[in-house]
N, C-alpha and C positions, 0 to 999 in steps of 0.2 A: 148734354155737354158735347161739344164738337172736338174732333181730333185737331191737334195743333197744326199738322202738316196737310191734312185733308179736311177742309171746312165743311164739305158736303157729307162726311161720314160721322157716324155716332162714335164717341169715345167709349171703349169698353174697359180700358185699363188706365192706371195712373202710374207714372214712373216712381219707383221706390225711393229714389234719391231726391229728385227735384220736383216731383209732383205734377209733371206735365201730363195733360190728358191726351191719350193716343188711341188709335184704332188697332185692330188685330194685326194689320200689316206693318204698323210702325213699332209694335211692341217687340222687344228683344228679351229673351230669357237667357241669362248668363249662368247663374248658379241657383240651384233650387227652384222654387216657385216664384221668385221675385221678377217683376216686370221692370225693364229699364227702357228709357228712350235711347236713341242711337248714340248720342254724345256720352251719356252716363255709362252705357255698356262698354264703349271704347275706353273710357277712363277706368272703369273697374277691371277690364281685362289687362290694361297696362300695369295697374298696381299689382294685380295678382301675378302676372308674369315677372315683374321686377322682383317681388319678394319670394317667389317660389324657389329660385335657385340658390338662395342664401342659407348658409348654416349659421347657427347661433354662435359657434366658437370660431368661425372662419375669420381670417385676417382680412382687412380691407385690401382691395386690389392694388391701390397705390403703394401701400407699404410693402407688399410682396414684390412688386416690380422694382422698387428701390433696392431691396435686398438682393435681387437676382441680377441687377444690372452690372455689367462689367465694361471696363473701358477697352476700346479697340486700340490697336497700335497707332492708327492715324490720330486718335485723340491724344495719346501720349506725345507723339511727334509734334502736334500742333501746340500743345502747352509748353513743351521744352523750347521749341522755336520761338514762340512769343516771349518767353522769359529771356532768352538770349538776345533777341532784338531790343527788348526793353533795357537790358543791361548795357548794350552797345550804345543806345541813344543817351542813356544817363552819363556814360563816360564821355561821349562826344560833347554833350551840352555842358556838363559841370566839371569835366576833367581838366580842361585847360591845357596849356602847354607847359612842359617841364624844362624846356630850353630857355636859358637866360641870354639876353643880348649883351654882347660885350661891346662897349663903346670904342 
């Protein structure tokens, strides 16, 4: 059997995940005695790194960020200003005139 990436070399190993034949230079050993091709080794290391930092009882990051988020004074100012402008436009558009014309 030939190596997938080096056709002139003999394949000594098979990828544990996808079964690709590969030579000694292409073989990657990530965990234990398992041989991986480059792509499967990268995929396995990403999955391992992603799950290694998580605790079973830990809250998701989004929920923690929402709970710790506080409004800045600028955000309060923006909301109050927007509401006042909205009220002013409503009064201007729908308020009309209170003066009556005298003939």
